[in-house]
C-alpha positions in Angstrom: 12.5 12.8 4.0 12.9 13.4 0.2 9.6 13.9 -1.5 8.5 14.6 -5.0 5.3 16.6 -5.8 3.7 15.4 -9.0 0.9 18.0 -8.6 1.5 21.6 -8.0 -0.5 23.3 -5.1 -2.8 24.9 -7.7 -3.5 21.5 -9.3 -4.3 19.9 -5.9 -6.6 22.8 -5.2 -8.2 22.4 -8.6 -9.0 18.7 -7.8 -10.4 19.8 -4.4 -12.7 22.4 -6.0 -13.8 19.9 -8.7 -14.6 17.4 -5.9 -16.7 20.0 -4.0 -18.6 20.6 -7.2 -19.2 16.9 -7.7 -20.6 16.5 -4.2 -22.7 19.6 -4.4 -23.9 19.5 -7.9 -23.9 15.8 -8.9 -24.2 14.2 -5.5 -24.1 10.7 -4.1 -26.6 8.0 -4.7 -27.7 7.2 -1.2 -31.2 5.9 -0.3 -30.7 4.6 3.2 -33.3 6.5 5.3 -31.2 6.9 8.4 -28.1 8.0 6.5 -30.0 10.4 4.4 -31.6 11.9 7.5 -28.1 12.4 9.2 -26.9 14.2 6.1 -29.9 16.4 5.4 -30.3 17.5 9.0 -26.7 18.7 8.8 -27.4 20.8 5.6 -27.3 18.4 2.7 -30.1 18.2 0.1 -31.9 15.3 -1.4 -32.7 15.7 -5.1 -33.3 13.2 -7.9 -32.5 10.2 -5.7 -29.1 11.7 -4.8 -27.7 13.4 -1.7 -26.0 16.7 -2.5 -23.4 17.8 0.1 -22.6 21.5 0.3 -18.9 22.6 0.4 -19.2 24.1 3.9 -20.4 20.8 5.3 -17.5 18.9 3.7 -15.0 21.5 5.0 -16.5 21.3 8.5 -16.3 17.5 8.7 -12.7 17.5 7.3 -11.8 19.8 10.1 -13.1 17.3 12.7 -10.7 14.5 11.6 -7.6 13.8 13.7 -4.3 14.1 11.9 -3.1 10.6 12.9 -4.7 7.1 13.2 -3.2 4.4 15.5 -3.8 0.7 15.8 -2.4 -1.6 18.5 -1.3 -5.3 18.2 -2.0 -7.8 20.9 1.8 -7.9 21.4 1.6 -4.3 22.5 3.2 -2.6 19.4 1.4 0.5 18.0 1.6 1.8 14.5 0.5 5.4 14.0 -0.3 6.6 10.4 0.6 10.2 10.0 3.7 10.1 12.3 6.0 10.8 9.4 7.0 7.2 8.8 6.2 5.0 5.9 4.5 1.7 6.8 3.7 -1.4 4.7 0.9 -3.9 4.9 -0.2 -6.8 2.7 -3.0 -7.2 0.1 -6.3 -8.2 1.6 -9.0 -10.4 0.2 -7.2 -12.4 -2.5 -9.3 -15.3 -3.9 -6.5 -17.6 -5.1 -3.1 -18.8 -3.8 -0.3 -19.2 -6.2 2.5 -21.7 -5.5 5.7 -20.6 -7.1 7.4 -24.0 -6.7 4.8 -25.8 -8.7 3.5 -22.9 -10.9 -0.1 -23.8 -10.0 -2.8 -21.8 -8.3 -5.9 -22.8 -6.4 -8.8 -21.4 -4.4 -7.6 -20.3 -0.9 -9.0 -21.7 2.3 -8.9 -21.1 6.0 -5.5 -22.7 6.5 -4.1 -20.3 3.9 -5.4 -17.4 5.9 -3.6 -18.8 9.0 -0.4 -19.5 7.2 -0.3 -16.2 5.4 -0.8 -14.3 8.7 1.9 -16.3 10.4 4.3 -15.7 7.6 3.6 -12.0 7.5 4.1 -11.9 11.3 7.7 -12.9 10.7 8.5 -10.3 8.0 9.9 -7.2 9.6 8.8 -4.8 6.8 5.1 -5.9 7.0 4.2 -3.4 9.8 0.5 -4.1 10.0 -1.5 -7.1 8.7 -4.8 -7.4 6.8 -6.4 -10.9 6.5 -4.9 -12.0 3.2 -7.2 -14.5 1.6 -11.0 -14.9 1.2 -11.5 -18.5 2.3 -13.5 -20.7 -0.1 -14.3 -23.2 2.6 -16.8 -21.1 4.5 -20.2 -19.6 3.5 -20.0 -16.3 1.7 -21.8 -14.5 4.4 -19.0 -15.5 6.9 -16.0 -14.8 4.7 -15.0 -11.5 6.2 -15.6 -12.6 9.8 -13.7 -15.9 9.2 -10.8 -14.0 7.7 -10.5 -11.9 10.9 -11.1 -14.8 13.3 -8.5 -17.1 11.8 -5.9 -14.3 11.4 -6.2 -13.2 15.1 -4.3 -16.2 16.6 -1.5 -16.0 14.0 0.0 -12.6 14.7 0.9 -10.2 17.5 1.2 -7.3 15.1 -1.5 -4.7 14.6 -4.3 -6.5 12.7 -6.6 -4.4 10.5 -10.1 -5.7 10.3 -11.3 -7.0 6.9 -13.2 -4.9 4.5 -16.9 -5.0 5.6 -20.1 -4.3 3.8 -22.9 -5.1 6.2 -23.8 -3.9 9.7 -24.0 -7.5 10.9 -20.3 -8.0 10.0 -19.4 -4.8 11.9 -21.3 -6.1 15.0 -19.5 -9.4 15.1 -16.1 -8.1 14.2 -16.4 -5.6 17.1 -17.1 -8.5 19.5 -14.2 -10.4 18.1 -11.8 -7.5 18.5 -13.0 -7.1 22.1 -11.4 -10.5 22.8 -8.0 -8.8 22.2 -8.7 -5.4 23.9 -10.7 -2.2 23.4 -12.0 -2.4 19.8 -11.3 1.3 19.2 -7.6 0.5 19.9 -7.1 -2.8 18.2 -9.4 -2.5 15.2 -9.7 -0.5 12.0 -12.4 -1.1 9.3 -12.7 -0.2 5.7 -15.8 0.2 3.5 -15.7 0.4 -0.2 -18.2 2.7 -1.9 -19.5 1.5 -5.3 -18.1 3.5 -8.1 -19.4 5.8 -9.5 -20.6 7.7 -6.5 -22.9 5.2 -4.8 -23.4 4.2 -1.2 -25.7 1.2 -1.0 -28.0 0.9 2.0 -26.0 -1.9 3.7 -22.8 0.0 3.4 -24.4 3.2 4.9 -25.6 1.1 7.8 -22.1 -0.5 8.2 -20.5 3.0 8.3 -23.0 4.3 10.9 -22.4 1.2 13.0 -18.6 1.4 13.0 -18.7 5.2 13.5 -20.9 4.8 16.6 -18.4 2.4 18.0 -15.5 4.8 17.4 -13.6 2.5 15.1 -10.9 4.1 12.9 -12.4 4.2 9.4 -10.9 3.9 6.0 -13.2 4.9 3.1 -11.9 2.7 0.3 -13.2 3.5 -3.1 -11.9 1.3 -5.9 -12.8 3.0 -9.2 -11.4 2.0 -12.6 -10.6 4.9 -14.9 -12.4 4.4 -18.1 -15.2 2.1 -16.8 -16.4 3.3 -13.4 -14.6 6.7 -13.4 -13.3 9.2 -16.1 -10.3 8.0 -18.1 -8.4 11.2 -17.4 -6.3 10.8 -14.2 -7.4 14.2 -12.9 -11.1 13.4 -13.3 -10.7 9.9 -11.9 -8.9 11.3 -8.8 -11.5 14.0 -8.3 -14.3 11.3 -8.4 -12.3 9.0 -6.1 -11.9 12.0 -3.8 -15.7 12.5 -3.7 -16.1 8.8 -2.9 -13.8 9.2 0.1 -15.2 12.4 1.4 -18.9 11.5 1.2 -18.6 8.5 3.7 -16.1 10.6 5.7 -18.8 13.3 6.1 -21.4 10.7 7.2 -19.0 9.1 9.7 -18.0 12.5 11.2 -21.6 13.5 11.6 -22.3 10.3 13.5 -19.1 10.5 15.5 -17.4 13.9 15.5 -13.6 13.4 15.7 -13.6 9.8 14.4 -10.1 8.8 13.2 -10.2 8.5 9.4 -7.4 7.3 7.2 -7.6 8.4 3.5 -7.5 5.5 1.1 -7.4 5.4 -2.7 -7.4 2.3 -5.0 -7.7 3.9 -8.4 -6.8 1.5 -11.2 -6.8 1.9 -15.0 -8.9 0.2 -17.7 -6.9 -1.9 -20.1 -8.2 -0.4 -23.4 -8.0 -3.7 -25.3 -9.9 -5.8 -22.9 -11.6 -3.6 -20.4 -10.1 -5.3 -17.4 -8.7 -3.5 -14.4 -4.9 -2.8 -14.6 -2.9 -2.7 -11.4 0.5 -2.9 -12.9 0.8 0.1 -15.2 2.8 3.2 -14.3 -0.4 5.2 -14.5 -1.4 3.5 -11.2 1.7 4.8 -9.6 0.9 8.3 -10.8 -2.7 8.0 -9.5 -1.4 6.8 -6.1 1.0 9.7 -5.9 -1.8 12.2 -6.8 -4.0 10.5 -4.2 -1.3 11.0 -1.6 -1.1 14.7 -2.3 -4.9 15.2 -2.2 -5.2 13.3 1.1 -2.4 15.3 2.6 -4.1 18.5 1.5 -6.7 17.6 4.1 -4.1 16.7 6.7 -5.1 13.1 6.7 -2.8 10.0 6.7 -2.9 8.3 3.3 -2.9 4.6 2.4 -2.6 3.7 -1.3 -1.5 0.9 -3.6 2.2 -0.1 -3.3 3.3 -3.5 -4.5 0.9 -4.2 -7.3 1.0 -6.0 -10.7 -1.0 -7.8 -13.2 1.7 -10.5 -13.6 0.8 -14.1 -13.0 4.2 -15.2 -11.7 7.3 -13.8 -10.1 8.9 -12.6 -13.4 10.5 -9.4 -14.9 7.0 -7.8 -15.3 6.1 -8.5 -11.7 9.3 -7.0 -10.3 9.3 -3.9 -12.6 5.6 -3.0 -12.0 5.6 -3.4 -8.3 8.9 -1.5 -8.0 7.5 1.5 -9.8 4.1 1.3 -8.1 5.7 1.3 -4.6 8.6 3.8 -5.2 6.6 6.6 -6.8 3.9 7.1 -4.1 6.5 6.5 -1.4 8.5 9.5 -2.7 5.2 11.4 -2.9 5.0 11.0 0.9 2.6 8.1 1.4 2.0 7.1 5.0 1.1 3.5 4.2 1.5 1.3 1.2 -0.5 -1.8 0.6 0.1 -4.9 -1.5 2.7 -7.2 0.1 2.1 -10.6 -1.6 -0.3 -9.3 -4.2 -0.4 -10.8 -7.7 -2.7 -10.8 -10.8 -4.4 -7.4 -9.9 -5.4 -8.7 -6.5 -7.0 -11.9 -7.6 -4.2 -14.1 -6.1 -1.3 -14.0 -3.7 1.9 -16.0 -3.1 4.0 -16.8 -0.1 7.2 -16.4 -2.1 5.9 -12.9 -3.2 5.3 -11.9 0.4 9.0 -12.7 1.2 10.3 -11.0 -1.9 8.2 -7.9 -1.1 9.6 -7.7 2.4 13.0 -7.3 0.8 11.7 -4.8 -1.8 10.2 -2.8 1.0 13.7 -2.4 2.5 14.8 -0.8 -0.7 11.8 1.6 -0.8 12.4 2.6 2.8 16.1 3.2 1.9 15.1 5.3 -1.1 12.8 7.5 0.9 15.4 8.0 3.5 17.7 9.7 1.0 21.2 10.7 2.2 22.9 13.3 4.2 25.0 16.1 2.8 27.0 17.7 5.6 30.6 18.1 6.5 31.1 14.6 7.8 29.2 12.9 4.9 31.2 15.0 2.3 34.3 13.3 3.8 36.9 15.8 2.5 39.4 14.8 5.2 38.9 11.1 4.6 39.6 11.6 0.9 42.7 13.6 1.7 44.0 10.9 4.0 43.6 8.2 1.4 45.2 10.3 -1.3 48.1 11.0 1.0 48.7 7.3 1.1 48.2 6.7 4.8 45.0 4.6 4.6 42.6 3.1 2.1 38.8 3.7 2.4 38.1 0.3 3.9 40.4 1.1 6.8 38.6 4.3 7.7 36.3 4.5 10.7 34.2 6.7 8.5 33.5 3.7 6.2 32.5 1.5 9.1 30.2 4.2 10.6 28.3 4.6 7.3 28.1 0.9 6.8 26.5 0.5 10.2 24.2 3.4 9.5 22.8 1.6 6.4 24.2 3.9 3.7 24.5 0.8 1.6 21.5 -1.6 1.9 22.5 -5.2 2.8 20.0 -7.3 0.8 19.3 -10.9 1.7 17.7 -12.3 -1.5 19.0 -10.3 -4.4 22.0 -11.7 -6.3 25.2 -9.9 -5.7 27.9 -12.6 -6.2 30.0 -13.3 -9.2 28.9 -15.7 -11.9 31.1 -18.4 -10.6 29.8 -18.0 -7.0 26.2 -18.0 -8.3 26.8 -21.1 -10.4 28.4 -22.9 -7.5 25.4 -22.0 -5.3 22.9 -23.7 -7.6 22.0 -20.7 -9.9 19.0 -19.8 -7.7 17.1 -16.6 -8.6 15.5 -14.2 -6.2 12.1 -15.9 -6.5 13.5 -19.3 -5.7 15.3 -17.9 -2.6 12.0 -16.3 -1.5 10.2 -19.5 -1.9 12.8 -21.4 0.2 12.6 -18.6 2.9 8.8 -18.7 3.0 9.0 -22.5 3.5 11.5 -22.1 6.3 9.4 -19.4 8.1 6.3 -21.5 7.9 8.2 -24.4 9.3 9.9 -22.6 12.1 8.1 -19.4 13.1 5.8 -19.7 16.0 3.4 -17.0 17.3 2.3 -16.7 20.9 -1.1 -18.4 20.9 -4.4 -17.0 22.2 -5.6 -18.4 25.5 -8.1 -21.2 25.5 -10.8 -18.8 26.7 -10.1 -16.4 23.8 -10.3 -19.3 21.3 -13.6 -20.5 22.8 -15.1 -17.0 22.7 -14.1 -16.6 19.0 -15.6 -19.9 18.2 -18.8 -18.9 20.0 -19.0 -15.7 18.1 -18.5 -17.4 14.7 -21.3 -19.9 15.6 -23.6 -17.0 16.5 -22.7 -15.2 13.3 -23.5 -18.3 11.3 -26.8 -18.6 12.9 -27.7 -14.9 12.3 -26.1 -14.2 9.0 -26.1 -17.3 6.9 -29.1 -17.8 4.7 -30.3 -21.4 4.3 
């Protein structure tokens, strides 16, 4: 696999050492009594309302982490982060849905969660699925659980759990996962620390709950350089690293050997407005650096991939998401997120999901590189053609390399002449993607859950509503 190191080994080590200083000298704001007790009993200190974690404890807990993380779909397929392959999954938690055909967007609902999951189930380069939309037609306390419950019947692929914040969410999502199989096999969960360097009580309780259950865990900090982290990329990556390692240490102390995948969602501040920028090339650099830091610890790494601040499927959208996926892919990322993402994660689009499925093919082809050996160098083939006995199209060598995918066969990108394009209605890639999304949603069927499974999920949602929704 071709790879490109943006950071030297010395620079990665410098970020690691800065992170150890942050954790040991600055510390994490953490006031949860049980979490603080777990950490202090293992050698951490509590000073000035912060928990200070010594380097030796960080190193010990990193050493407990497995090198791979697996999740199984109800169809039986298993994806293992850290096995040397690059995987893709979609954005999770978008508020709005954008319809490319009309140019309008609206708040997403439960039906959009179901439709998005079924569409992603049909896309071969979406390897795992995260519930895409936050449905506006359920109470806020039930959003995460509703996302998972209504995604479950619509895919047989590995389904990540939604991002959780509260122990009650963990409790019910574990029970929902048990409808499909052993929760430790079919479920992963992410928790996002609050930047800078804060773990609220409810998040600490959620981490303890999921760790006790043995659920693969993704610490998912989302700092913005310039507002909730230093503007310098090195400083922001060091802080983000501390925000990954602090919950990792807590989780390993609760459950030694818990599978952990290293996540980073570092974005930049737009200096003129202060908003979070997901489209700039700086994000790609930050993601590539994050990959190198996570791999320094031997952990599988999940970072931003297809990301943009664009509001529609235009030149900016394609350019930004291409850069932001290709660069961390070449840095060796294990998983890239963002299929279907638009507007810095605020919205998503069915057409964008289909387009990203094609873009992912190109990123995978890029990362595969090409062989340079005696057969590929083709000296004898060139000689045969130059001697006038054959042309290149007639060579078995050509057919072999076509079948091997030396040239990527795209489905949506325009590769015809002007006249052919004009005769075909002058459709662009986005219009083709919109048509393909409509076709998939019309035709693609997913093996349903059993009636008993559906009834159990409904029972759990009713119980969650009774327990979690505040009147």
